[in-house]
PyMOL CGO cylinders between C-alpha atoms (Angstrom):
from pymol import cmd
from pymol.cgo import CYLINDER

trace = [
    CYLINDER, 26.86, 124.49, -48.08, 30.02, 125.18, -50.19, 0.3, 1, 1, 1, 1, 1, 1,
    CYLINDER, 30.02, 125.18, -50.19, 31.47, 122.91, -52.54, 0.3, 1, 1, 1, 1, 1, 1,
    CYLINDER, 31.47, 122.91, -52.54, 34.70, 121.99, -50.33, 0.3, 1, 1, 1, 1, 1, 1,
    CYLINDER, 34.70, 121.99, -50.33, 32.86, 121.42, -47.22, 0.3, 1, 1, 1, 1, 1, 1,
    CYLINDER, 32.86, 121.42, -47.22, 30.22, 119.30, -49.38, 0.3, 1, 1, 1, 1, 1, 1,
    CYLINDER, 30.22, 119.30, -49.38, 32.83, 117.51, -51.04, 0.3, 1, 1, 1, 1, 1, 1,
    CYLINDER, 32.83, 117.51, -51.04, 34.61, 116.50, -47.35, 0.3, 1, 1, 1, 1, 1, 1,
    CYLINDER, 34.61, 116.50, -47.35, 31.05, 115.24, -46.21, 0.3, 1, 1, 1, 1, 1, 1,
    CYLINDER, 31.05, 115.24, -46.21, 30.20, 113.04, -49.11, 0.3, 1, 1, 1, 1, 1, 1,
    CYLINDER, 30.20, 113.04, -49.11, 33.91, 111.27, -49.31, 0.3, 1, 1, 1, 1, 1, 1,
    CYLINDER, 33.91, 111.27, -49.31, 33.63, 110.62, -45.53, 0.3, 1, 1, 1, 1, 1, 1,
    CYLINDER, 33.63, 110.62, -45.53, 30.08, 109.51, -45.67, 0.3, 1, 1, 1, 1, 1, 1,
    CYLINDER, 30.08, 109.51, -45.67, 31.22, 107.08, -48.48, 0.3, 1, 1, 1, 1, 1, 1,
    CYLINDER, 31.22, 107.08, -48.48, 34.24, 106.23, -46.76, 0.3, 1, 1, 1, 1, 1, 1,
    CYLINDER, 34.24, 106.23, -46.76, 31.71, 104.57, -43.86, 0.3, 1, 1, 1, 1, 1, 1,
    CYLINDER, 31.71, 104.57, -43.86, 29.79, 102.94, -45.94, 0.3, 1, 1, 1, 1, 1, 1,
    CYLINDER, 29.79, 102.94, -45.94, 32.68, 101.52, -47.88, 0.3, 1, 1, 1, 1, 1, 1,
    CYLINDER, 32.68, 101.52, -47.88, 34.26, 100.11, -44.57, 0.3, 1, 1, 1, 1, 1, 1,
    CYLINDER, 34.26, 100.11, -44.57, 30.84, 98.58, -43.76, 0.3, 1, 1, 1, 1, 1, 1,
    CYLINDER, 30.84, 98.58, -43.76, 30.27, 101.10, -40.97, 0.3, 1, 1, 1, 1, 1, 1,
    CYLINDER, 30.27, 101.10, -40.97, 26.51, 101.54, -41.79, 0.3, 1, 1, 1, 1, 1, 1,
    CYLINDER, 26.51, 101.54, -41.79, 25.71, 102.72, -38.30, 0.3, 1, 1, 1, 1, 1, 1,
    CYLINDER, 25.71, 102.72, -38.30, 28.42, 105.55, -38.70, 0.3, 1, 1, 1, 1, 1, 1,
    CYLINDER, 28.42, 105.55, -38.70, 26.77, 106.69, -42.13, 0.3, 1, 1, 1, 1, 1, 1,
    CYLINDER, 26.77, 106.69, -42.13, 23.90, 107.72, -39.66, 0.3, 1, 1, 1, 1, 1, 1,
    CYLINDER, 23.90, 107.72, -39.66, 25.98, 110.33, -38.14, 0.3, 1, 1, 1, 1, 1, 1,
    CYLINDER, 25.98, 110.33, -38.14, 25.82, 111.92, -41.66, 0.3, 1, 1, 1, 1, 1, 1,
    CYLINDER, 25.82, 111.92, -41.66, 22.04, 112.21, -42.22, 0.3, 1, 1, 1, 1, 1, 1,
    CYLINDER, 22.04, 112.21, -42.22, 19.29, 114.17, -40.63, 0.3, 1, 1, 1, 1, 1, 1,
    CYLINDER, 19.29, 114.17, -40.63, 16.74, 112.51, -38.58, 0.3, 1, 1, 1, 1, 1, 1,
    CYLINDER, 16.74, 112.51, -38.58, 13.89, 113.13, -41.09, 0.3, 1, 1, 1, 1, 1, 1,
    CYLINDER, 13.89, 113.13, -41.09, 16.49, 112.09, -43.89, 0.3, 1, 1, 1, 1, 1, 1,
    CYLINDER, 16.49, 112.09, -43.89, 14.65, 111.01, -47.41, 0.3, 1, 1, 1, 1, 1, 1,
    CYLINDER, 14.65, 111.01, -47.41, 16.41, 108.82, -49.45, 0.3, 1, 1, 1, 1, 1, 1,
    CYLINDER, 16.41, 108.82, -49.45, 15.23, 107.80, -53.06, 0.3, 1, 1, 1, 1, 1, 1,
    CYLINDER, 15.23, 107.80, -53.06, 16.58, 105.43, -55.93, 0.3, 1, 1, 1, 1, 1, 1,
    CYLINDER, 16.58, 105.43, -55.93, 15.24, 104.84, -58.94, 0.3, 1, 1, 1, 1, 1, 1,
    CYLINDER, 15.24, 104.84, -58.94, 16.40, 101.22, -58.72, 0.3, 1, 1, 1, 1, 1, 1,
    CYLINDER, 16.40, 101.22, -58.72, 15.35, 99.07, -56.07, 0.3, 1, 1, 1, 1, 1, 1,
    CYLINDER, 15.35, 99.07, -56.07, 15.32, 95.25, -55.52, 0.3, 1, 1, 1, 1, 1, 1,
    CYLINDER, 15.32, 95.25, -55.52, 13.91, 93.15, -58.39, 0.3, 1, 1, 1, 1, 1, 1,
    CYLINDER, 13.91, 93.15, -58.39, 10.17, 93.29, -59.02, 0.3, 1, 1, 1, 1, 1, 1,
    CYLINDER, 10.17, 93.29, -59.02, 9.85, 96.35, -56.42, 0.3, 1, 1, 1, 1, 1, 1,
    CYLINDER, 9.85, 96.35, -56.42, 10.88, 99.10, -58.44, 0.3, 1, 1, 1, 1, 1, 1,
    CYLINDER, 10.88, 99.10, -58.44, 12.04, 102.50, -56.85, 0.3, 1, 1, 1, 1, 1, 1,
    CYLINDER, 12.04, 102.50, -56.85, 13.07, 102.95, -53.43, 0.3, 1, 1, 1, 1, 1, 1,
    CYLINDER, 13.07, 102.95, -53.43, 11.64, 105.68, -51.08, 0.3, 1, 1, 1, 1, 1, 1,
    CYLINDER, 11.64, 105.68, -51.08, 13.05, 105.97, -47.50, 0.3, 1, 1, 1, 1, 1, 1,
    CYLINDER, 13.05, 105.97, -47.50, 12.19, 108.60, -44.72, 0.3, 1, 1, 1, 1, 1, 1,
    CYLINDER, 12.19, 108.60, -44.72, 13.93, 108.65, -41.54, 0.3, 1, 1, 1, 1, 1, 1,
    CYLINDER, 13.93, 108.65, -41.54, 17.17, 107.04, -40.11, 0.3, 1, 1, 1, 1, 1, 1,
    CYLINDER, 17.17, 107.04, -40.11, 15.11, 104.03, -38.69, 0.3, 1, 1, 1, 1, 1, 1,
    CYLINDER, 15.11, 104.03, -38.69, 13.77, 103.34, -42.12, 0.3, 1, 1, 1, 1, 1, 1,
    CYLINDER, 13.77, 103.34, -42.12, 17.17, 103.92, -43.87, 0.3, 1, 1, 1, 1, 1, 1,
    CYLINDER, 17.17, 103.92, -43.87, 18.99, 101.51, -41.55, 0.3, 1, 1, 1, 1, 1, 1,
    CYLINDER, 18.99, 101.51, -41.55, 15.81, 98.82, -41.66, 0.3, 1, 1, 1, 1, 1, 1,
    CYLINDER, 15.81, 98.82, -41.66, 16.20, 98.84, -45.61, 0.3, 1, 1, 1, 1, 1, 1,
    CYLINDER, 16.20, 98.84, -45.61, 20.15, 98.70, -45.86, 0.3, 1, 1, 1, 1, 1, 1,
    CYLINDER, 20.15, 98.70, -45.86, 21.30, 96.88, -42.90, 0.3, 1, 1, 1, 1, 1, 1,
    CYLINDER, 21.30, 96.88, -42.90, 20.60, 93.25, -44.65, 0.3, 1, 1, 1, 1, 1, 1,
    CYLINDER, 20.60, 93.25, -44.65, 22.10, 94.73, -47.52, 0.3, 1, 1, 1, 1, 1, 1,
    CYLINDER, 22.10, 94.73, -47.52, 25.30, 95.29, -46.35, 0.3, 1, 1, 1, 1, 1, 1,
    CYLINDER, 25.30, 95.29, -46.35, 25.13, 92.19, -44.37, 0.3, 1, 1, 1, 1, 1, 1,
    CYLINDER, 25.13, 92.19, -44.37, 25.60, 90.30, -47.76, 0.3, 1, 1, 1, 1, 1, 1,
    CYLINDER, 25.60, 90.30, -47.76, 27.44, 92.85, -49.90, 0.3, 1, 1, 1, 1, 1, 1,
    CYLINDER, 27.44, 92.85, -49.90, 30.59, 95.13, -49.81, 0.3, 1, 1, 1, 1, 1, 1,
    CYLINDER, 30.59, 95.13, -49.81, 30.49, 98.25, -51.31, 0.3, 1, 1, 1, 1, 1, 1,
    CYLINDER, 30.49, 98.25, -51.31, 33.54, 100.54, -52.97, 0.3, 1, 1, 1, 1, 1, 1,
    CYLINDER, 33.54, 100.54, -52.97, 32.26, 103.95, -54.06, 0.3, 1, 1, 1, 1, 1, 1,
    CYLINDER, 32.26, 103.95, -54.06, 34.40, 106.63, -55.36, 0.3, 1, 1, 1, 1, 1, 1,
    CYLINDER, 34.40, 106.63, -55.36, 32.82, 109.97, -55.67, 0.3, 1, 1, 1, 1, 1, 1,
    CYLINDER, 32.82, 109.97, -55.67, 34.64, 111.13, -59.10, 0.3, 1, 1, 1, 1, 1, 1,
    CYLINDER, 34.64, 111.13, -59.10, 32.85, 114.69, -59.90, 0.3, 1, 1, 1, 1, 1, 1,
    CYLINDER, 32.85, 114.69, -59.90, 31.11, 116.98, -57.28, 0.3, 1, 1, 1, 1, 1, 1,
    CYLINDER, 31.11, 116.98, -57.28, 29.46, 120.01, -58.84, 0.3, 1, 1, 1, 1, 1, 1,
    CYLINDER, 29.46, 120.01, -58.84, 26.96, 122.33, -56.73, 0.3, 1, 1, 1, 1, 1, 1,
    CYLINDER, 26.96, 122.33, -56.73, 23.92, 124.40, -58.26, 0.3, 1, 1, 1, 1, 1, 1,
    CYLINDER, 23.92, 124.40, -58.26, 22.51, 126.65, -55.47, 0.3, 1, 1, 1, 1, 1, 1,
    CYLINDER, 22.51, 126.65, -55.47, 21.61, 124.35, -52.71, 0.3, 1, 1, 1, 1, 1, 1,
    CYLINDER, 21.61, 124.35, -52.71, 22.55, 121.10, -54.61, 0.3, 1, 1, 1, 1, 1, 1,
    CYLINDER, 22.55, 121.10, -54.61, 25.28, 119.19, -54.98, 0.3, 1, 1, 1, 1, 1, 1,
    CYLINDER, 25.28, 119.19, -54.98, 25.43, 116.56, -57.74, 0.3, 1, 1, 1, 1, 1, 1,
    CYLINDER, 25.43, 116.56, -57.74, 27.80, 113.62, -57.56, 0.3, 1, 1, 1, 1, 1, 1,
    CYLINDER, 27.80, 113.62, -57.56, 29.00, 111.40, -59.96, 0.3, 1, 1, 1, 1, 1, 1,
    CYLINDER, 29.00, 111.40, -59.96, 30.39, 107.95, -58.78, 0.3, 1, 1, 1, 1, 1, 1,
    CYLINDER, 30.39, 107.95, -58.78, 31.85, 104.81, -59.71, 0.3, 1, 1, 1, 1, 1, 1,
    CYLINDER, 31.85, 104.81, -59.71, 31.25, 101.81, -57.66, 0.3, 1, 1, 1, 1, 1, 1,
    CYLINDER, 31.25, 101.81, -57.66, 31.97, 98.23, -57.33, 0.3, 1, 1, 1, 1, 1, 1,
    CYLINDER, 31.97, 98.23, -57.33, 29.38, 96.01, -55.23, 0.3, 1, 1, 1, 1, 1, 1,
    CYLINDER, 29.38, 96.01, -55.23, 30.59, 92.63, -54.45, 0.3, 1, 1, 1, 1, 1, 1,
    CYLINDER, 30.59, 92.63, -54.45, 28.44, 89.76, -53.01, 0.3, 1, 1, 1, 1, 1, 1,
    CYLINDER, 28.44, 89.76, -53.01, 30.07, 88.39, -49.76, 0.3, 1, 1, 1, 1, 1, 1,
    CYLINDER, 30.07, 88.39, -49.76, 29.55, 84.93, -50.28, 0.3, 1, 1, 1, 1, 1, 1,
    CYLINDER, 29.55, 84.93, -50.28, 30.20, 84.39, -54.01, 0.3, 1, 1, 1, 1, 1, 1,
    CYLINDER, 30.20, 84.39, -54.01, 32.20, 87.14, -55.18, 0.3, 1, 1, 1, 1, 1, 1,
    CYLINDER, 32.20, 87.14, -55.18, 29.79, 88.34, -57.74, 0.3, 1, 1, 1, 1, 1, 1,
    CYLINDER, 29.79, 88.34, -57.74, 30.67, 91.71, -58.54, 0.3, 1, 1, 1, 1, 1, 1,
    CYLINDER, 30.67, 91.71, -58.54, 28.54, 94.93, -60.13, 0.3, 1, 1, 1, 1, 1, 1,
    CYLINDER, 28.54, 94.93, -60.13, 30.62, 97.76, -61.58, 0.3, 1, 1, 1, 1, 1, 1,
    CYLINDER, 30.62, 97.76, -61.58, 28.44, 100.77, -62.30, 0.3, 1, 1, 1, 1, 1, 1,
    CYLINDER, 28.44, 100.77, -62.30, 28.33, 104.38, -62.62, 0.3, 1, 1, 1, 1, 1, 1,
    CYLINDER, 28.33, 104.38, -62.62, 25.58, 106.17, -61.03, 0.3, 1, 1, 1, 1, 1, 1,
    CYLINDER, 25.58, 106.17, -61.03, 24.79, 109.82, -59.98, 0.3, 1, 1, 1, 1, 1, 1,
    CYLINDER, 24.79, 109.82, -59.98, 23.59, 111.58, -56.63, 0.3, 1, 1, 1, 1, 1, 1,
    CYLINDER, 23.59, 111.58, -56.63, 21.54, 114.52, -56.10, 0.3, 1, 1, 1, 1, 1, 1,
    CYLINDER, 21.54, 114.52, -56.10, 21.94, 115.66, -52.46, 0.3, 1, 1, 1, 1, 1, 1,
    CYLINDER, 21.94, 115.66, -52.46, 20.48, 118.58, -50.48, 0.3, 1, 1, 1, 1, 1, 1,
    CYLINDER, 20.48, 118.58, -50.48, 22.18, 119.43, -47.03, 0.3, 1, 1, 1, 1, 1, 1,
    CYLINDER, 22.18, 119.43, -47.03, 20.68, 120.88, -43.94, 0.3, 1, 1, 1, 1, 1, 1,
    CYLINDER, 20.68, 120.88, -43.94, 22.76, 121.76, -41.08, 0.3, 1, 1, 1, 1, 1, 1,
    CYLINDER, 22.76, 121.76, -41.08, 26.38, 120.30, -42.59, 0.3, 1, 1, 1, 1, 1, 1,
    CYLINDER, 26.38, 120.30, -42.59, 23.96, 116.84, -42.97, 0.3, 1, 1, 1, 1, 1, 1,
    CYLINDER, 23.96, 116.84, -42.97, 22.42, 115.01, -45.54, 0.3, 1, 1, 1, 1, 1, 1,
    CYLINDER, 22.42, 115.01, -45.54, 18.70, 116.09, -45.82, 0.3, 1, 1, 1, 1, 1, 1,
    CYLINDER, 18.70, 116.09, -45.82, 18.21, 113.98, -49.10, 0.3, 1, 1, 1, 1, 1, 1,
    CYLINDER, 18.21, 113.98, -49.10, 19.52, 111.60, -51.68, 0.3, 1, 1, 1, 1, 1, 1,
    CYLINDER, 19.52, 111.60, -51.68, 18.17, 110.90, -54.78, 0.3, 1, 1, 1, 1, 1, 1,
    CYLINDER, 18.17, 110.90, -54.78, 20.26, 108.44, -56.73, 0.3, 1, 1, 1, 1, 1, 1,
    CYLINDER, 20.26, 108.44, -56.73, 19.95, 107.25, -60.15, 0.3, 1, 1, 1, 1, 1, 1,
    CYLINDER, 19.95, 107.25, -60.15, 21.05, 103.86, -61.24, 0.3, 1, 1, 1, 1, 1, 1,
    CYLINDER, 21.05, 103.86, -61.24, 20.76, 101.42, -64.40, 0.3, 1, 1, 1, 1, 1, 1,
    CYLINDER, 20.76, 101.42, -64.40, 17.85, 99.68, -63.28, 0.3, 1, 1, 1, 1, 1, 1,
    CYLINDER, 17.85, 99.68, -63.28, 18.19, 96.85, -65.20, 0.3, 1, 1, 1, 1, 1, 1,
    CYLINDER, 18.19, 96.85, -65.20, 22.06, 96.39, -64.15, 0.3, 1, 1, 1, 1, 1, 1,
    CYLINDER, 22.06, 96.39, -64.15, 21.05, 96.75, -60.74, 0.3, 1, 1, 1, 1, 1, 1,
    CYLINDER, 21.05, 96.75, -60.74, 17.82, 94.20, -60.72, 0.3, 1, 1, 1, 1, 1, 1,
    CYLINDER, 17.82, 94.20, -60.72, 19.87, 91.60, -62.71, 0.3, 1, 1, 1, 1, 1, 1,
    CYLINDER, 19.87, 91.60, -62.71, 22.49, 91.83, -59.81, 0.3, 1, 1, 1, 1, 1, 1,
    CYLINDER, 22.49, 91.83, -59.81, 19.70, 91.99, -57.21, 0.3, 1, 1, 1, 1, 1, 1,
    CYLINDER, 19.70, 91.99, -57.21, 18.53, 88.78, -58.71, 0.3, 1, 1, 1, 1, 1, 1,
    CYLINDER, 18.53, 88.78, -58.71, 21.69, 86.95, -58.87, 0.3, 1, 1, 1, 1, 1, 1,
    CYLINDER, 21.69, 86.95, -58.87, 22.96, 87.63, -55.36, 0.3, 1, 1, 1, 1, 1, 1,
    CYLINDER, 22.96, 87.63, -55.36, 19.51, 86.64, -53.79, 0.3, 1, 1, 1, 1, 1, 1,
    CYLINDER, 19.51, 86.64, -53.79, 19.44, 83.19, -55.50, 0.3, 1, 1, 1, 1, 1, 1,
    CYLINDER, 19.44, 83.19, -55.50, 23.05, 82.72, -54.36, 0.3, 1, 1, 1, 1, 1, 1,
]
cmd.load_cgo(trace, "trace")
């Protein structure tokens, strides 16, 4: 994967999520895709998901209550890994509560699709937002 092609795929995938088309995001991932995040729902800790079905099962209810606006700000390549620095605004649809954050992703590609994404967030900020919107 070269930087230009990786950047194009990353931006297109984020556009799908930003427009609420989570099922379209599945076109960007391999069948055995691995997703990891250091910050999960309050009280549950890190998230680890394997496969399209598990990814959709976890994220579909989330996207039902929030909308996202993520912007890849810096993308670098190091061997077969792409590192992405993002800014994000996550808005709870019902209350309008917002979380603004920066986070990073480390992405591995296979056949021009994401085979693994590891995300690194501020766990305290994410947990506080999750608690707030889950009780709204």
